[in-house]
N, C-alpha and C positions, 0 to 999 in steps of 0.2 A: 545916748544916741541923739544927735541934734535934729530938731524938726526942719521941715522944708523952709528954705530961705527965700526971700522975695525975688532974688535973681535966679532961682532954680525953676526948671520946668518939670512938672510931674508927668511921667510917661510910663511905658511898660516895656520890659525887656523883649527883644525879638527872637529869643532862642526857644527853649522847650515850652511845653504846655503848662508849666507851673504858673506862669503869668506874673512874674515878680515885678513889683513897682520899682521904678528908678527915678532918681532926681538928676536932671541934666543942666549943665551950665557951660556955655562956650568958654574955651580957655584963652581966647584972644589970639590964637594962632591957627585958627581953622579947625580945631578939634573940640572935644568935649571933655569935661570933668564929670564922671559918673559915680554915683553912690546909690546904695539901696534906700528905698523910701521906707522910713520907719513906721509910717501910717498905713502901708498897704497890707491888706489882710492875707495876702499869699505869702509874703516873706518877712514882714516886719523889719525891714532894713537889711536882711541878709542877701548876699549875692554869691553866685558860684564864680569859679575862675573866669568863665567866659563872660558873664555879666560884668565882672569887675574890670575886664579888659576892653569893654565896649568903646571907650574913648580912643583906643588905639586903632580902631577899625573904620573910622569915618573919613579918612583922607581921600584925596581925589586922584591918587596914583593910577588906578585902573578904571576910573569912572568913564562911562559912556555919557558924553556931554551934548550930543546932537543926534538927531535921527540919521540913520545910514541906509542907503540903498546899495546893495552889493558892495559894501565896504567903503562907500564914499559918502561923506557928510552931505546932508540936504536939509531942507526946512520942513516944519511940521505939516504945512498944507500939502506939500508934494507927497510926503510920506503917507499921511492919513487919507488923502484922496486915492492913492494907489491901494491902500489896505481896503478901504470901503469898496472901491471898484472891483478889485479881485474877488472879494467875498461875494459881492452882489452878482458878478458874472458867473462865478462858480455855482452859486445856488440856482441861478436862472437856468443854467445849462444842465446841471447834474442833480439838482434837488438839494434841500437843506442838509441832508445827512452826508453830503460831500464836504461839509465844513466841520471843524472841531476846535475847541479850546482845551488846552491842558494847563491848569492853573495850580495854585500853591497855597499851603498853610502859612506862607509868609505874607499873603494878602491880608489887608484889613477887611472887616466884615462889609464895609461900604463898597470896597473894590469888588469883593466877591459877589455882592448883591447885584451890582450893575452888570458884571460878566454873566451871571446866571440869567438875569432878565433879558439881556441881549440875545444870548444863544437860545435859551429854551422858549422865551416868550415871543421873540420877534423874528429871529432867523428861522425858528421853528424846528430845531433839532435839540435833542437832549445830549448831544455829543459834547458835553463839558464835564470833564473829570479833573481830579486833583491829585497831587502827590500824596495827599492824605489816604488815597486808596492803597498806597504802599505801607501805610502806617496804622490806621485805625479802622479800616473797613470791616474787619471781622468782628470788632466790638460793636459797630453799628448794627450789623446783621444779628449778632447774638442778643443785643438789647431789644431789637424789634421783635424777634421771635419770642422772647420771654415776656417783655413788658408791653408790647404793642407800639412802643416808640423808642427812639434812641435816647434814653434817659439815664443819666448818671445819678444814682439814688442818694449818694452821700456827699460829705464835704470834707475839706482838709482837717477840720477840727476833730473828725473821727479818728485821725491818726494819733491825736494827743489824748484821747479819752478811751482808746481801746486797751484791752488787756493782752491782746495778741495781734501781731501783724504778720501776714503771710505775703511774701514777695514772690510772684510767679512770673518767670521770664522777664524780670525787671531788675536791671542793675541800677537801682535807684541812686546809689552812692555816686555814680559817675554820670548818669543820664538825667537825673532830676535831683541834683545835690541839695537844693534848699529844702525839698520835702524830706530828704534823708536826714538833714540836720534837725528838722522839726521832730523826727522820730528819736534822734539821739538825745535831744533835750527832754522829750517825753520819758525816755528810759531813765534819764538822770533823776527826774521827779518821781518816777514809778519804777523802782528797780525790779519789780515783778513782771513788767511788760516783757512778753516773749516775742522773739523774732524767728520766723522760719523762712528760709530762702529755698526756692525750688528752681533749679537752673542746672543745665548740664555742666556749666563751668563753675569753678570757684572764683567768684568775682569780688570786687572791693566791698560789695554789699554784705558779703559773708562775715565781714569783720565783727558785726554786731550779733550774728546769728547764734541762737541756741541750738538750731538744727539746720543742716544743709542737706537737701536731697538732690544729688547729682543724677537725675533721671536721664534715661536715654532720650536723644533728640526726638521730639514729636510725640511723646507718649503721655502728654498731660491728660488727655481724655481718660485713658486707662487709670491714671492715678486718682483723678477725682471721681471716676466711677467706683473705684475701690473705696474711697471715702464715703460716697453715697450709700453703697451697700452696707458699710459698717455702721453708718448712722441708723439705718433701718434695723440692722441686727441688734444694736445696742438699745433700741427703743428711744432714740434721741430725737425722733420726729416731733415737730410742733403741730399736733393734729388740729389745734384751733386755728392756726394760721393757714393750714391747708384748705380750710373752707374758702380761701381766696385764691386757690391754685388749682389748675387742671393738669392732668397728665402725670401725677406723682407716681401712681402705681406702675404705669408702663415704664417710666424712667428708672424706677428702682429695679424692676425686673431686668431691664436691659443692662443696668449697671452690675447686677449680680451675675449676669452671664458673661461679663467681660473678664479678661485675663490681666490682672495687675502685674503679673510677673514680667510682662514685656517692658516695664519700666527699668528693669535691671537693678532695682533697689533691694537691699536685704530686708528680710521679713521683720527684723527687729527695728529697722528704721521706719518701715511702714507702720508698725504698731505704735511707735513713738509719735509719729505724725497723727495717726488717728486719735490717740489719747489726748494729744495737745489740742487738736482742732475741736474735737467733740466736747472736751472738758472745759472749753473756754468760750462762753457765750458771746462775750464782747470781742469778736474777731473781725478784723478788716482784711480782706484778700485783695491785694494790689496786683494788677496784671498789666502787661505792656507788650512790647514787640515780640518777645519770646512766645507769647500766646498767639498774637495776631498774625504774624508772618509765617503762615503755615497753610498747606492745602486742606487742613482740617481746623483752621483757625476759628471759624464760627462755632464749630462743635466744642472746641476747647473753652470758649467763652461760656457757652451754655452749660457745659459740665460744671464750671465754677458756680454759675448762677443757680443751677439745680441744688447744690449743697446749701446755699444760703436760703433759697426759698423753702426747702423742706424743713429747715430748722427755724424759719421765721426771723433769721438774722439779716434784716434788711431795713434800711430807712430809720433806724433808731440810733441814738447816740453811741458812738464807739463801735459800730459793727456794720458790715455790708460789703458787697463787692465794689471795687473801685478801679476803674480804668484810668490810667494816666496817659495823656496824649503826648506825642513827640514834637509837635510844632506849636508856635505861639498862638495860632488861630485855627488849629485843626477843628476845634469845637465850633468856633464861629462859622467856619466853612460848612460844617454839617447843618448848622441852623439855617443858613441862607440857601441851602439846596445845592451846594457846590459839587456834590457827587452826581454821577450820571443817572442814578436810579432813584432820585428823589426830587421833590419840589421844595421850595422854601418853607420854613416854619414846620418842618417835619411832616409835610403833606406828601401824598403819593401820586406819582405821575399817572399811573394806570387806573386810579380811582376816578370814575366819571364825575362824582360830586366835587372832589377836590379840584379836578381839572377845570370844571365850570367856574368854581369860585375864584381860582387864581386868574383865569381868563378874564373874568369880569373885573377883578381888582385892577389888573394891568391894562384893561380895555384893549384886548388883543384877540384876534381870531386865528392867530398863528401858533399858539402854544403847542409844543410837541405833545402828542398823545401817547407816546411810547418811550420806553427806556432807551437811554443812549448807550454808547460803547464805553465800557470801563477801560482803565488805563492800558492794560496789556492788549486787549482787543482793539483799542483805538490805534495803537501804533502798528499792530498787524494790518489794520485797515489802511493806514498810511502807506505801509510797505506794498500792499497789493493794489493800490491805486483807487480804492473806494473813497478815501478822504484825500481831497486835492488842495484844500486850503486849511492850514493849521496855524493857530496862534498859541504860543507858549509864553506863560507869564511867571516870572520869578521862580523858575525851577530848572533843573539841569538833567533832563531825561537821558541825554547821551551818556551819562555816567550812572544815574540812579535807577533806571529801569532794568529789569532782568533781561538777559540776552542783549546786553547793551550794544554790542557790535551790530546786531541786526537792527536795533533802533536807530543807530547812526546811519546805516544804509537806507533805512526807510525815509528818514528826513532828507537825505541827499536826493532821493528819487521823487520827493513830493513836489508838486507843481509850484506851490507858494507857501513859504514858511515865514511867519512873523515871530519875533522874539522881543518881549519887553523885559528889560533888566536894568540893573545899575552899572553893569560892566559888559564889555564886549569880549572879555578874556575868560570865556567858559567854553567847554566842549560843544555845548548846544548853540551858543551865540555864533560860533564860527560857521554854523550850518544855515544861518538865516539869510533870506532874501532881503528882509527889512528888519532893522534893529531900532527899537524905540527906547529912548532914555527915560527911565522912571525915577521918581524920587525915592530916596533911600530911607531906611529907618533913621529917625532923628530929624527928618525933613518933612514928614507927612503927618496928617491928622486923621484919626478915625478910632474905631473900637476893635478890641479883640476879646475872645471869650476863652478862659482857661479851663483846666481839667475839672474843676468843681463848679462850673457854670457861672463864674464871676466875670462880668463884663467890665473891662477897664479901658481907659482912654490911652491911645498913643497920641502924643502931641509933638509938634515940631519945635525943636530948639535951635534949628539951623535953617538957613535959607537954601533951597534946592539950587544947585549950581547950573549956570548957563541955561540950556534948554530942557533940563529934566522936569517932568511933570508927574503929578499923582496918577496912579493907575486908574482910579475911578474916572478922572478927567479925560484920560486917553480913551478909555472904553466908551464913555458917554459921547465923546466927540465923534468916534467912528459910528456909534449908534445913530447920531443925528445925521451924519453924512449918508449913511445907508437909508435912513428914514426919509430923507429928501427924495431919494430915488424910488422908494417902495411904499411911501405913504404912511409912515408911522407917527407923524405928527409930533407931539411934545413929550413923548414917552421918556426921552433922555435929556430933558431940559433941567438937569441938576446944576446948581450953582456952587454948592458947598457940600462937604461931607454931612453936615447937619440935615440938609434937604433929603439926602438918601436915608439917613438913619430914621428920620420921621416917617418916611414912606414905609420903611421896613418894619418899624414898630407898630404902625397902624395895620400893616398886613398880618402881623402876628395874631390879631384877633381871629383870623380865619382858623388858625389851629384850634383855638378854644371852641369855636363853633362846632368843630368836628371831633371834639373830645380828645384833643392832643395836649401835650405837656408844655410846649414852648409858647410863652406869652410874655411879651414885654410891652403890652399895649398901654400901660400907664405912662410910658415915655413917648407916646404917639404925638403929643402936642408940645413936646419940649421945644423951647425957643433956642436961638443960637447961643445966647449967654449961658443958659442952663446946660446946653450941650458942651460948651467950652469948659465948664467947671464940673462936669459929671463925675461923681465919685464912684469908685469900684463898688459894684453891687451884683448880687447873685440872682439869676432868674429862677423862677418866674417873678415878674415885676408887674403887678396888676393893681387895680384899685382895692383889692381885698387881700392880696398876698404878696409877701416879699421874701424870696429865697426859701431857705429851709431844705429839708430832706423829703424824699418821695418814698411811698409804699409802706410805711409803717401801718397805715390805716387799711391796707389790703386793697386799695383802689388802684387799678391798673388801666392802661389805655387800649386794651383789646376790645373787640366788639361786645364780649360778655362781661367786661370789667375785671376779669380774673387773669392772673399770671399763668404762664404755660411752662411746665417742665417738659423737657424733650427726652425721648428714649435715644440714647447715644451708644455708639460702639467705637472702639479704637480703630483708626485707620492709619496704617504706616505711611510715612512720607512717600511721595510719588516716586522718587528716584531710589533705586535699590543699590546698595553697595555690593561689590563683587571683586573678582580678581583684577579687572582692569581699573576700576575706580573703588579702591578699598576704604577711602576715608569719607567721613561726613563733614562737610564744610558749614560751620556756623559763622554768621556775620553779625556785625553790630557797630556800636559807637565806642569812641574812646573819650576820656574825661574832658580834654581841652579843645576838641575840634567839633565842628558842626556841619552836618550834611556834606556837601562837596567843597567846603572850605573857602567859598568865595568871600566870606567875611572873616572867619577866624584866622585864615592863613595870612592875613594882613598884620597880625600881631606877632612880633618876635617872641613875646613871653609865652603865648599859647603854643607856638611852634616848637618850644624848647623841651617839652616833657617827653613826647614820643615823636621824633623828628622824621621818621620814615615809615612806610608801610611794613607790616610784619605778619608772620604766620605763627601762631601759637601751636606747638606740637609737643606731644608727650615725650619724655626722655627715652622711653623704650622704643617708641616708633622711630624717633630720630636715630637712635643707635642702630636699629635694624637696617636703615638705609644709608648709614654712613654720613648722616647730616649732623654737623657740629655747630656749636654756638657761633653766631655771627656770619655763618655761611648763608648763601642765598638758596631759596627753595623754589623750584619750578613746579607750578600747580596747573593741572589741566583738568577740565571737565568736558562733558559731551558737547558743550557749546562755546567754550573759550579757554584761554590760558592766561597765566600771569606769573610774575616773579616777585617774591617777597623775602624780607630778611627773616631768617629762622629765629624764633624766640622759643627756646626749649624750656618747657615748664610743665609741672604737674597740675596746673590750674585746669587743664583739659584732660579728659580721660583718653585712654588708648582708643584709637580708631576715629577720634574726633580732632578736627583742627579748627582754629578760629582766625579770622582776618577782619580788620576794621574796613568800613565802607567809604572812607572819606576821600581817598586819593583819586586824582583825575588825570586826564591827558595834559593838563597844565602843570601838575605837580609831581606825577609819577605815572607816566602812560602805560607802564607795564603792570600796574597794580590796581587797575579798575576792577574792583571786586565783582560788580554786577555783570561784568562780561562773562563770569563763570557760572552765573545763576540762570537756570533754564526758566522759561516763561510759564511755569506751572502755577495755577491759581486755585484758591478755594472755590468750589462750585457755587457756594451761596454768596460769599462776599466779593469774589473777584480779586481778593488780595493775593499777591504772589507769595510763593513759598521761598522766602529769602534766607532761611536758616537751615536748610537740609539738602543742599546740592551734594552730589557725590563727585569726588575728585581723586586724582592720583597725585602723589607728591614725590618728587625726586630731587636730588641735589642739582642745582644749576651749575653747569660746568663752566665756571669763570676762569678765563686765562689771567685776568688781572682784576684787582679791586682798586677803587680810588675814593679819595675824599677831597673836596674842593671848597674854597671860600672865595667870595668875590663881592665887590661893591655894587656890581650890576648884574644884569641877566647873563646867563651862560647858555651856550648851545651845545649840549652833549650829543655825541654820536656814538651811542653804545646800547647794548641790550637792556641794561638796567640803569635808571637814574631816578633820584628822588630829590626834590627841592624843598627847602624850608627857609622861612624868613628869619633874619637875625637883626640885631640892633644896627648893624653896619652894612647890611646887604643880604646875601644869601649864603646858605651852605648846601652842598650837594653830596650825596652818596652815589657812587658810580661803580659799574662793573661791566666787563665785556667778555665776549667769547673769543675775540681775537684782538691782539694789541696793534696799535698803529706802528708804522715803520719808524717814526721819529716823534718822541714825546714832546719835544719843544715845539715842533710845527703844529702838532695837534693841540697843545695847550694854548698857543697863540691864537689859533683858529677858534677854539672853544670860548676863550675869554674876549675875543675881538681886540687883542692887544698886539698887533703885528710888529710894532717897533719899540715897545716898551722895554726898558732895561730889566734884566732878570738875574736872580741867583739860580743856578741850575746844578743839580746833582743827579746824574743818570748812571745807573750801573746795569748795563745790558745783560750781564751774566746772571745777576740775581733777580732781574726783572723789576727793580725798584727805580723810582724817579721822584724827585722833589724839585719843584719849580716855584719861585716866588717872584712876582712882578711888582716893580716899584715905579712910581711916577712922581718926580720931584721929591724923592725921599719918602714917599707915603706908599704903603702896601695897597695894591689894587686887587690882587688876586693871588691865589696859591693853589697848587695841585700836588697831592701826595698819592703815589701809586705803589702797589705791592702785589706780589703773587698771591698773598693771602689777605684776609680782611685787614685793612690798614690800622696800625696801632699808633695813633696820635691822640693828643688831648683835644678832642673835637670842640668841646664847649669853650675852652680857652681860645683856640684858634678862631672861633667864630666871632670873637670880640676884636680881632686885630685889623681887619680892613679899614682903611682911612686913618690908620695910625702909622708911626714910623716903623715899628715892629722889625728891627734889623735882624732878629734871630728867628723869624717866623719859620724858616725852612727847617729848623730843628724839630718842630712839631710838638714841643713840650713847653710848659711854662717855666720861667726862671724860678729859682728857689725863693726869691722874695715876692713872687706873685703866685700864690697858691691857686690851683685850679678848683673852682667851686663844683665842677662835675655836672652831670646831667641834672636838669631841674626836676625836683620832686614837688615842691610847692609853687605852683604857678602864680598864685595870688601875690606872694611876696618874693618870688624869684629866688628861692633857696635851693641850692644844689646838694646832691647826695654827699659829696666830699665835705661840704660845710657841716652837714648834719652829723655825719660819722665823727668828724673831728670834735664837734661839741659834745656828743655822747661820751666820747673817750675822755676828753679833757675836763668836763664838768660833772662826770659821773651821773648823767641824766638817766633816770630810772623809769620814766613814763612818757607817753606822747604829750601829756599836758606840760611836763617839764621842758620838753623840746619846744613846745609852743611859747612858753615863757622866755626861753633863752633866745629863740630865733624868729618868733612869730609864725613859723611854719604850722599849718593846720588850724590856725585860729580864725580864719575867715569863713570860707565855705565848708571846710572840713573834709573835702573829698580826697585829700591826700593822706588823711589820718591812717587808713589801712596800710599804705606804703611806709609811713613813718613807724607804725607798729612792727612791720616786717623788718625794717632796717634795725630797729632797736633790738629785736630778738636775735638777729644775726650778729650784731656787734657784741651783745651780752653773751651769746653762745660762744663766740670766738674767744672772748676774754675768759670765760669759764674753762674752755678747753686748754688755753695757755696756762692757766693757774693750775689745773689738774696735772698737766704735763710737767710743770715745774716742781710740783710736789712729789 
């Protein structure tokens, strides 16, 4: 793997919390060439499919290039004067709590710090929360209850030195692929390494698993209480380590009183789990959104921590609880106080001593003395008029918040809404009074902190276009303008990100003063050159300590210095299934998309794997309601509804359904998943229960189905449509409950091609229509309509716009142009038909052999489970044919 070249810029990937290093080089055409940094300690050169495609997502097609007032371009002074004046007037009239910021784990720590300082320190309200509330807030709460601080005890190296890894509510293979590949490599070196997956679904992560426990949704506390009780019954307690722990006896008694049968797991599976966990001291328990996104999320975290504390399996090489974060700077946001219930450096708002110390450091008498509103409560306050000025930065709550339709209504009713983003083409941006153009990843400088406390630099490899500015600069500018009116002086006179980082690093000494964990004070005097060349390093970073693990020494950050085990009891999800809503809806991510797709949807490669929203449903459930493969499913909950493509699979159990959360009003307005999720939260963490809504599912009564391709945007007018980027334009899935009178008229309207010559085949009796539009002999668009799901070669057709394609209307590829089929390996753009053909023609017998033949699965490896499944199907079919012939 070649080292960094002189013309490459070292930076950090903007996706998940793994924090992979990347090397960036302008391609000379306005884009970037991206490869993994072989020297970064998170990934050592590996990238997942999303990271590999970063260079395809930096174009200017949808970029916001100037400030806008009510949709009209303006200049920065006009826009920021208005923002400063509106917030100042609102605060003067209604008090500081009438203002709020909603920010994002996409922000760099320097951006986060300025936003936190402005809102809490000088506006005087703690109404600043972040989309990390939807992601990791339950872990923060669980850590603080057990350890006294939000401390991740271990490091990524523990995954490679463990003898057993337990994945709880974490589809690591798809959501953190580079960490998963580190585990794959560790298994290759240590074949005795055991993998346990605890998840209601059978996910790609189960490909490596020695044991999969498909527990009922929300029953994690009962499962780990069962484990804790068994640890005690078997005499596996580490009594010496318990000298550093309070509450063990009460926690064990509560665990013994709980009922593990609610998990729905067989007794034999439970016994196997207990045997494996208790019998393997070097165990790492990795947990993520399946644990956090629950009305009992904090209890789930503490149930896991209880088991590690009672056995002393924490803070030593190859063992410990490990929370993996979902965003590139979720951890950094927690460190700078980006959540409404904390101050920077892991200090507490309601602690008078902490409050006084931060006030003194910032030289302010306006620091908020009380907790702010957490995300769900914040948007409820927007809706009922308590919050009158709202600033949203790099996030899309109109899609991602629970009860999303109500959130949209709240923003529409708000007196003043500011949105900072890189694009105006989001559901949230369309609701803004003021839009501010921010610098994008690849254009800005700062730091991020990954899941194992490693601080890395993001560096600019491109110049921000036109009027786009860094977020810290925008925030500081507003801070200065408000300060001119309200007497804040020089509090926001930052000239560079390094200025902010130095102040933040110096502030971290306060945490150490109060016995907290976060301390990067050794970087408090870093000069600009040293900041520019800062290497990835794990905190704490002090004069006496660099990185490492926490808690092996039994020293915690509670008032008495001891950890706390909590007595816990299983609580069912808030919503109950019943006759009206018989299904439990699980939500989550897919392999190649990210959040609400404002970045990943720009890549045709990433859009090819799963091109439309879907609902996984068990075959027996589907059969009971007459729902067949490729039909559409209507899904309704107590708060919303949606339409999804049915994906009939036994990956989910009966009574459960699963849908991904990425699609928006821009890409599939009928499939905004969080419109189905009620605003129920964990009482401790405030994190929404995003994986346990109750729904009813019925077949969508489609009169027609359609598939369309086009070089440009399309304007569908139907109940269901979903858009995906292609190399030549866009592809659309369509369906309607009533058909237009004239398909030619409708197609010309939809494609905005009123006079373009077309090939047309319409059969009113069968309800089929095929139309292909050509301009100067080049295909511009085509529409295929049928009474049932359209049977055409979609992936082949998606390549035809802007080519001559005289036979496009046939819907199939010519014999001399084989259709590669739907993409399986996004890293190398390898389709299912190509893979099947190679398996058959070359007698490929393993996933590694497929990789050697086609490269598929040889980069990030997240498609390897699908390759294995394809291999098994092809080999099984060949065996059946052979047996039939005999």
